[in-house]
TIVO-2410 file (N, C-alpha, C; in nm, 3 decimals):
# residues 116
REC num residu      c1      c2      c3 atome chaine
REC   1      X  -3.514  10.742  -5.910     N      A
REC   1      X  -3.386  10.727  -5.978    CA      A
REC   1      X  -3.395  10.606  -6.072     C      A
REC   2      X  -3.368  10.630  -6.197     N      A
REC   2      X  -3.372  10.523  -6.295    CA      A
REC   2      X  -3.245  10.440  -6.283     C      A
REC   3      X  -3.261  10.309  -6.287     N      A
REC   3      X  -3.145  10.219  -6.283    CA      A
REC   3      X  -3.142  10.132  -6.407     C      A
REC   4      X  -3.021  10.112  -6.456     N      A
REC   4      X  -2.996  10.021  -6.568    CA      A
REC   4      X  -2.901   9.913  -6.518     C      A
REC   5      X  -2.939   9.788  -6.536     N      A
REC   5      X  -2.858   9.678  -6.485    CA      A
REC   5      X  -2.825   9.583  -6.600     C      A
REC   6      X  -2.694   9.571  -6.626     N      A
REC   6      X  -2.649   9.482  -6.732    CA      A
REC   6      X  -2.628   9.341  -6.679     C      A
REC   7      X  -2.641   9.245  -6.768     N      A
REC   7      X  -2.612   9.105  -6.736    CA      A
REC   7      X  -2.575   9.034  -6.866     C      A
REC   8      X  -2.522   8.913  -6.851     N      A
REC   8      X  -2.491   8.832  -6.968    CA      A
REC   8      X  -2.345   8.827  -7.006     C      A
REC   9      X  -2.263   8.907  -6.941     N      A
REC   9      X  -2.120   8.900  -6.969    CA      A
REC   9      X  -2.060   8.772  -6.914     C      A
REC  10      X  -1.936   8.749  -6.949     N      A
REC  10      X  -1.868   8.629  -6.901    CA      A
REC  10      X  -1.752   8.593  -6.988     C      A
REC  11      X  -1.705   8.471  -6.969     N      A
REC  11      X  -1.590   8.419  -7.044    CA      A
REC  11      X  -1.640   8.332  -7.160     C      A
REC  12      X  -1.588   8.360  -7.278     N      A
REC  12      X  -1.626   8.283  -7.395    CA      A
REC  12      X  -1.504   8.264  -7.483     C      A
REC  13      X  -1.499   8.156  -7.556     N      A
REC  13      X  -1.389   8.132  -7.649    CA      A
REC  13      X  -1.409   8.213  -7.777     C      A
REC  14      X  -1.299   8.244  -7.841     N      A
REC  14      X  -1.305   8.314  -7.968    CA      A
REC  14      X  -1.396   8.238  -8.065     C      A
REC  15      X  -1.479   8.313  -8.136     N      A
REC  15      X  -1.576   8.253  -8.226    CA      A
REC  15      X  -1.711   8.227  -8.163     C      A
REC  16      X  -1.717   8.239  -8.032     N      A
REC  16      X  -1.841   8.215  -7.961    CA      A
REC  16      X  -1.933   8.336  -7.960     C      A
REC  17      X  -2.046   8.320  -7.891     N      A
REC  17      X  -2.148   8.425  -7.885    CA      A
REC  17      X  -2.189   8.453  -7.742     C      A
REC  18      X  -2.233   8.574  -7.720     N      A
REC  18      X  -2.294   8.615  -7.594    CA      A
REC  18      X  -2.408   8.710  -7.625     C      A
REC  19      X  -2.509   8.708  -7.539     N      A
REC  19      X  -2.614   8.807  -7.549    CA      A
REC  19      X  -2.618   8.886  -7.418     C      A
REC  20      X  -2.591   9.013  -7.430     N      A
REC  20      X  -2.598   9.101  -7.315    CA      A
REC  20      X  -2.740   9.155  -7.300     C      A
REC  21      X  -2.780   9.170  -7.176     N      A
REC  21      X  -2.911   9.228  -7.146    CA      A
REC  21      X  -2.893   9.349  -7.056     C      A
REC  22      X  -2.983   9.444  -7.071     N      A
REC  22      X  -2.984   9.563  -6.985    CA      A
REC  22      X  -3.129   9.586  -6.945     C      A
REC  23      X  -3.157   9.564  -6.818     N      A
REC  23      X  -3.293   9.580  -6.770    CA      A
REC  23      X  -3.306   9.713  -6.698     C      A
REC  24      X  -3.409   9.787  -6.734     N      A
REC  24      X  -3.431   9.919  -6.676    CA      A
REC  24      X  -3.536   9.912  -6.566     C      A
REC  25      X  -3.523  10.003  -6.471     N      A
REC  25      X  -3.619  10.008  -6.359    CA      A
REC  25      X  -3.744  10.088  -6.398     C      A
REC  26      X  -3.746  10.133  -6.522     N      A
REC  26      X  -3.862  10.208  -6.570    CA      A
REC  26      X  -3.895  10.162  -6.712     C      A
REC  27      X  -4.003  10.211  -6.763     N      A
REC  27      X  -4.045  10.176  -6.898    CA      A
REC  27      X  -3.944  10.231  -6.999     C      A
REC  28      X  -3.881  10.141  -7.075     N      A
REC  28      X  -3.776  10.188  -7.165    CA      A
REC  28      X  -3.831  10.269  -7.281     C      A
REC  29      X  -3.961  10.268  -7.298     N      A
REC  29      X  -4.019  10.355  -7.399    CA      A
REC  29      X  -4.000  10.502  -7.361     C      A
REC  30      X  -3.964  10.527  -7.235     N      A
REC  30      X  -3.937  10.662  -7.189    CA      A
REC  30      X  -3.803  10.714  -7.239     C      A
REC  31      X  -3.719  10.622  -7.286     N      A
REC  31      X  -3.589  10.662  -7.337    CA      A
REC  31      X  -3.600  10.702  -7.484     C      A
REC  32      X  -3.545  10.816  -7.515     N      A
REC  32      X  -3.542  10.861  -7.653    CA      A
REC  32      X  -3.446  10.776  -7.734     C      A
REC  33      X  -3.335  10.740  -7.672     N      A
REC  33      X  -3.236  10.656  -7.738    CA      A
REC  33      X  -3.161  10.577  -7.633     C      A
REC  34      X  -3.125  10.455  -7.669     N      A
REC  34      X  -3.045  10.371  -7.580    CA      A
REC  34      X  -2.928  10.314  -7.658     C      A
REC  35      X  -2.824  10.279  -7.584     N      A
REC  35      X  -2.706  10.229  -7.654    CA      A
REC  35      X  -2.620  10.139  -7.568     C      A
REC  36      X  -2.532  10.069  -7.635     N      A
REC  36      X  -2.427   9.989  -7.570    CA      A
REC  36      X  -2.293  10.054  -7.603     C      A
REC  37      X  -2.213  10.069  -7.499     N      A
REC  37      X  -2.078  10.120  -7.513    CA      A
REC  37      X  -1.984  10.016  -7.457     C      A
REC  38      X  -1.858  10.026  -7.494     N      A
REC  38      X  -1.760   9.935  -7.436    CA      A
REC  38      X  -1.631  10.009  -7.406     C      A
REC  39      X  -1.562   9.958  -7.305     N      A
REC  39      X  -1.435  10.014  -7.266    CA      A
REC  39      X  -1.332   9.902  -7.275     C      A
REC  40      X  -1.252   9.908  -7.379     N      A
REC  40      X  -1.149   9.808  -7.399    CA      A
REC  40      X  -1.022   9.851  -7.327     C      A
REC  41      X  -0.942   9.756  -7.282     N      A
REC  41      X  -0.819   9.789  -7.209    CA      A
REC  41      X  -0.730   9.884  -7.288     C      A
REC  42      X  -0.691   9.994  -7.224     N      A
REC  42      X  -0.601  10.088  -7.287    CA      A
REC  42      X  -0.664  10.180  -7.388     C      A
REC  43      X  -0.795  10.173  -7.401     N      A
REC  43      X  -0.862  10.258  -7.499    CA      A
REC  43      X  -0.972  10.338  -7.434     C      A
REC  44      X  -1.020  10.438  -7.505     N      A
REC  44      X  -1.133  10.516  -7.455    CA      A
REC  44      X  -1.263  10.440  -7.478     C      A
REC  45      X  -1.361  10.472  -7.397     N      A
REC  45      X  -1.491  10.409  -7.414    CA      A
REC  45      X  -1.549  10.449  -7.549     C      A
REC  46      X  -1.612  10.353  -7.616     N      A
REC  46      X  -1.667  10.379  -7.748    CA      A
REC  46      X  -1.810  10.327  -7.757     C      A
REC  47      X  -1.887  10.393  -7.842     N      A
REC  47      X  -2.024  10.350  -7.867    CA      A
REC  47      X  -2.021  10.232  -7.962     C      A
REC  48      X  -2.087  10.124  -7.923     N      A
REC  48      X  -2.094  10.004  -8.005    CA      A
REC  48      X  -2.216  10.007  -8.095     C      A
REC  49      X  -2.330  10.041  -8.036     N      A
REC  49      X  -2.455  10.042  -8.112    CA      A
REC  49      X  -2.558  10.123  -8.036     C      A
REC  50      X  -2.654  10.177  -8.109     N      A
REC  50      X  -2.762  10.252  -8.046    CA      A
REC  50      X  -2.893  10.219  -8.116     C      A
REC  51      X  -3.001  10.246  -8.043     N      A
REC  51      X  -3.133  10.222  -8.098    CA      A
REC  51      X  -3.227  10.330  -8.047     C      A
REC  52      X  -3.306  10.385  -8.137     N      A
REC  52      X  -3.398  10.491  -8.098    CA      A
REC  52      X  -3.530  10.432  -8.048     C      A
REC  53      X  -3.612  10.519  -7.993     N      A
REC  53      X  -3.743  10.474  -7.946    CA      A
REC  53      X  -3.827  10.420  -8.060     C      A
REC  54      X  -3.797  10.466  -8.180     N      A
REC  54      X  -3.870  10.417  -8.296    CA      A
REC  54      X  -3.813  10.291  -8.357     C      A
REC  55      X  -3.701  10.245  -8.300     N      A
REC  55      X  -3.642  10.120  -8.347    CA      A
REC  55      X  -3.530  10.136  -8.448     C      A
REC  56      X  -3.496  10.259  -8.483     N      A
REC  56      X  -3.384  10.281  -8.575    CA      A
REC  56      X  -3.254  10.246  -8.505     C      A
REC  57      X  -3.167  10.172  -8.574     N      A
REC  57      X  -3.043  10.126  -8.513    CA      A
REC  57      X  -2.921  10.180  -8.587     C      A
REC  58      X  -2.815  10.193  -8.511     N      A
REC  58      X  -2.684  10.227  -8.567    CA      A
REC  58      X  -2.582  10.138  -8.499     C      A
REC  59      X  -2.492  10.081  -8.579     N      A
REC  59      X  -2.388   9.995  -8.526    CA      A
REC  59      X  -2.252  10.046  -8.569     C      A
REC  60      X  -2.154  10.036  -8.480     N      A
REC  60      X  -2.019  10.076  -8.514    CA      A
REC  60      X  -1.973   9.995  -8.634     C      A
REC  61      X  -1.924  10.063  -8.735     N      A
REC  61      X  -1.894   9.996  -8.862    CA      A
REC  61      X  -1.793   9.884  -8.846     C      A
REC  62      X  -1.704   9.899  -8.751     N      A
REC  62      X  -1.600   9.797  -8.735    CA      A
REC  62      X  -1.654   9.666  -8.679     C      A
REC  63      X  -1.780   9.668  -8.637     N      A
REC  63      X  -1.839   9.545  -8.585    CA      A
REC  63      X  -1.864   9.444  -8.696     C      A
REC  64      X  -1.869   9.491  -8.821     N      A
REC  64      X  -1.887   9.402  -8.937    CA      A
REC  64      X  -2.006   9.309  -8.919     C      A
REC  65      X  -2.115   9.364  -8.870     N      A
REC  65      X  -2.240   9.290  -8.853    CA      A
REC  65      X  -2.231   9.179  -8.750     C      A
REC  66      X  -2.127   9.177  -8.670     N      A
REC  66      X  -2.117   9.072  -8.566    CA      A
REC  66      X  -2.207   9.103  -8.448     C      A
REC  67      X  -2.233   9.231  -8.424     N      A
REC  67      X  -2.313   9.272  -8.308    CA      A
REC  67      X  -2.447   9.328  -8.356     C      A
REC  68      X  -2.553   9.297  -8.281     N      A
REC  68      X  -2.686   9.347  -8.314    CA      A
REC  68      X  -2.756   9.396  -8.188     C      A
REC  69      X  -2.801   9.519  -8.193     N      A
REC  69      X  -2.875   9.577  -8.080    CA      A
REC  69      X  -3.024   9.560  -8.104     C      A
REC  70      X  -3.098   9.537  -7.996     N      A
REC  70      X  -3.244   9.528  -8.005    CA      A
REC  70      X  -3.303   9.566  -7.870     C      A
REC  71      X  -3.431   9.589  -7.869     N      A
REC  71      X  -3.499   9.625  -7.745    CA      A
REC  71      X  -3.634   9.556  -7.739     C      A
REC  72      X  -3.675   9.521  -7.617     N      A
REC  72      X  -3.806   9.463  -7.592    CA      A
REC  72      X  -3.875   9.553  -7.491     C      A
REC  73      X  -3.961   9.640  -7.540     N      A
REC  73      X  -4.026   9.735  -7.451    CA      A
REC  73      X  -4.113   9.666  -7.346     C      A
REC  74      X  -4.172   9.554  -7.383     N      A
REC  74      X  -4.259   9.483  -7.289    CA      A
REC  74      X  -4.180   9.430  -7.170     C      A
REC  75      X  -4.052   9.401  -7.193     N      A
REC  75      X  -3.967   9.349  -7.084    CA      A
REC  75      X  -3.877   9.457  -7.027     C      A
REC  76      X  -3.890   9.579  -7.079     N      A
REC  76      X  -3.804   9.689  -7.034    CA      A
REC  76      X  -3.656   9.652  -7.044     C      A
REC  77      X  -3.621   9.585  -7.152     N      A
REC  77      X  -3.486   9.531  -7.165    CA      A
REC  77      X  -3.426   9.564  -7.301     C      A
REC  78      X  -3.300   9.602  -7.295     N      A
REC  78      X  -3.218   9.627  -7.414    CA      A
REC  78      X  -3.122   9.510  -7.428     C      A
REC  79      X  -3.095   9.468  -7.552     N      A
REC  79      X  -3.007   9.355  -7.576    CA      A
REC  79      X  -2.892   9.392  -7.669     C      A
REC  80      X  -2.785   9.316  -7.657     N      A
REC  80      X  -2.677   9.321  -7.755    CA      A
REC  80      X  -2.636   9.178  -7.785     C      A
REC  81      X  -2.670   9.132  -7.903     N      A
REC  81      X  -2.628   8.999  -7.947    CA      A
REC  81      X  -2.491   9.011  -8.010     C      A
REC  82      X  -2.396   8.936  -7.958     N      A
REC  82      X  -2.259   8.943  -8.006    CA      A
REC  82      X  -2.218   8.806  -8.058     C      A
REC  83      X  -2.186   8.799  -8.185     N      A
REC  83      X  -2.147   8.674  -8.249    CA      A
REC  83      X  -2.003   8.682  -8.297     C      A
REC  84      X  -1.945   8.564  -8.319     N      A
REC  84      X  -1.807   8.555  -8.369    CA      A
REC  84      X  -1.714   8.646  -8.288     C      A
REC  85      X  -1.720   8.631  -8.159     N      A
REC  85      X  -1.641   8.717  -8.071    CA      A
REC  85      X  -1.492   8.694  -8.090     C      A
REC  86      X  -1.416   8.801  -8.073     N      A
REC  86      X  -1.271   8.798  -8.090    CA      A
REC  86      X  -1.204   8.842  -7.960     C      A
REC  87      X  -1.083   8.799  -7.936     N      A
REC  87      X  -1.014   8.842  -7.813    CA      A
REC  87      X  -1.010   8.994  -7.798     C      A
REC  88      X  -1.003   9.067  -7.908     N      A
REC  88      X  -1.000   9.213  -7.900    CA      A
REC  88      X  -1.134   9.275  -7.862     C      A
REC  89      X  -1.237   9.193  -7.849     N      A
REC  89      X  -1.365   9.241  -7.799    CA      A
REC  89      X  -1.369   9.241  -7.645     C      A
REC  90      X  -1.266   9.190  -7.583     N      A
REC  90      X  -1.261   9.183  -7.437    CA      A
REC  90      X  -1.265   9.322  -7.376     C      A
REC  91      X  -1.357   9.339  -7.282     N      A
REC  91      X  -1.369   9.468  -7.215    CA      A
REC  91      X  -1.496   9.473  -7.133     C      A
REC  92      X  -1.524   9.592  -7.081     N      A
REC  92      X  -1.646   9.613  -7.004    CA      A
REC  92      X  -1.749   9.679  -7.095     C      A
REC  93      X  -1.868   9.623  -7.095     N      A
REC  93      X  -1.976   9.672  -7.180    CA      A
REC  93      X  -2.081   9.740  -7.094     C      A
REC  94      X  -2.119   9.859  -7.135     N      A
REC  94      X  -2.213   9.942  -7.058    CA      A
REC  94      X  -2.339   9.971  -7.138     C      A
REC  95      X  -2.447   9.973  -7.066     N      A
REC  95      X  -2.576  10.014  -7.120    CA      A
REC  95      X  -2.598  10.161  -7.085     C      A
REC  96      X  -2.658  10.233  -7.173     N      A
REC  96      X  -2.680  10.375  -7.153    CA      A
REC  96      X  -2.812  10.415  -7.216     C      A
REC  97      X  -2.879  10.509  -7.154     N      A
REC  97      X  -3.005  10.556  -7.210    CA      A
REC  97      X  -3.025  10.704  -7.183     C      A
REC  98      X  -3.080  10.772  -7.280     N      A
REC  98      X  -3.112  10.914  -7.265    CA      A
REC  98      X  -3.263  10.931  -7.270     C      A
REC  99      X  -3.315  10.988  -7.162     N      A
REC  99      X  -3.460  11.008  -7.153    CA      A
REC  99      X  -3.503  11.120  -7.246     C      A
REC 100      X  -3.631  11.131  -7.266     N      A
REC 100      X  -3.684  11.234  -7.354    CA      A
REC 100      X  -3.656  11.375  -7.300     C      A
REC 101      X  -3.635  11.384  -7.168     N      A
REC 101      X  -3.604  11.515  -7.109    CA      A
REC 101      X  -3.454  11.545  -7.112     C      A
REC 102      X  -3.377  11.454  -7.174     N      A
REC 102      X  -3.234  11.478  -7.189    CA      A
REC 102      X  -3.146  11.421  -7.080     C      A
REC 103      X  -3.206  11.368  -6.974     N      A
REC 103      X  -3.125  11.309  -6.867    CA      A
REC 103      X  -3.070  11.176  -6.914     C      A
REC 104      X  -2.943  11.156  -6.883     N      A
REC 104      X  -2.870  11.039  -6.930    CA      A
REC 104      X  -2.839  10.944  -6.814     C      A
REC 105      X  -2.859  10.816  -6.837     N      A
REC 105      X  -2.833  10.715  -6.734    CA      A
REC 105      X  -2.740  10.607  -6.788     C      A
REC 106      X  -2.658  10.554  -6.695     N      A
REC 106      X  -2.563  10.449  -6.730    CA      A
REC 106      X  -2.575  10.332  -6.633     C      A
REC 107      X  -2.553  10.212  -6.684     N      A
REC 107      X  -2.538  10.097  -6.597    CA      A
REC 107      X  -2.396  10.089  -6.547     C      A
REC 108      X  -2.370   9.990  -6.461     N      A
REC 108      X  -2.238   9.976  -6.402    CA      A
REC 108      X  -2.145   9.891  -6.487     C      A
REC 109      X  -2.200   9.826  -6.588     N      A
REC 109      X  -2.118   9.751  -6.681    CA      A
REC 109      X  -2.114   9.602  -6.653     C      A
REC 110      X  -2.084   9.527  -6.758     N      A
REC 110      X  -2.065   9.384  -6.746    CA      A
REC 110      X  -1.940   9.345  -6.823     C      A
REC 111      X  -1.860   9.258  -6.764     N      A
REC 111      X  -1.731   9.223  -6.823    CA      A
REC 111      X  -1.746   9.110  -6.924     C      A
REC 112      X  -1.689   9.132  -7.040     N      A
REC 112      X  -1.684   9.029  -7.144    CA      A
REC 112      X  -1.538   8.993  -7.166     C      A
REC 113      X  -1.508   8.865  -7.154     N      A
REC 113      X  -1.371   8.818  -7.175    CA      A
REC 113      X  -1.373   8.710  -7.283     C      A
REC 114      X  -1.297   8.734  -7.388     N      A
REC 114      X  -1.290   8.640  -7.499    CA      A
REC 114      X  -1.150   8.579  -7.502     C      A
REC 115      X  -1.144   8.449  -7.486     N      A
REC 115      X  -1.015   8.380  -7.485    CA      A
REC 115      X  -0.980   8.331  -7.626     C      A
REC 116      X  -0.850   8.327  -7.652     N      A
REC 116      X  -0.805   8.284  -7.786    CA      A
REC 116      X  -0.785   8.135  -7.792     C      A
***
């Protein structure tokens, strides 16, 4: 069973930065695509950013380049660098990956709280 474990969430003041990490129990090169999603209070979960096995990235346009997704295959870790955080970024952030065989895995999430 593949496991994805997020870390790096916490409390930060508006304008601050956090780097989220997602460590996989398997070689992340096995994932065709990986992504970060977030669930903001009162809203549906949304995709924040994704990255393919080849390194192609997509970021939600509303992020205005504040968030950057990256992956380190040697460490089996996916990252989300979040800069200039805003109170409306407060929510639970999830790591997700789809294997080459189509099976999809999710982490349990990490809470990000941005104070004004």
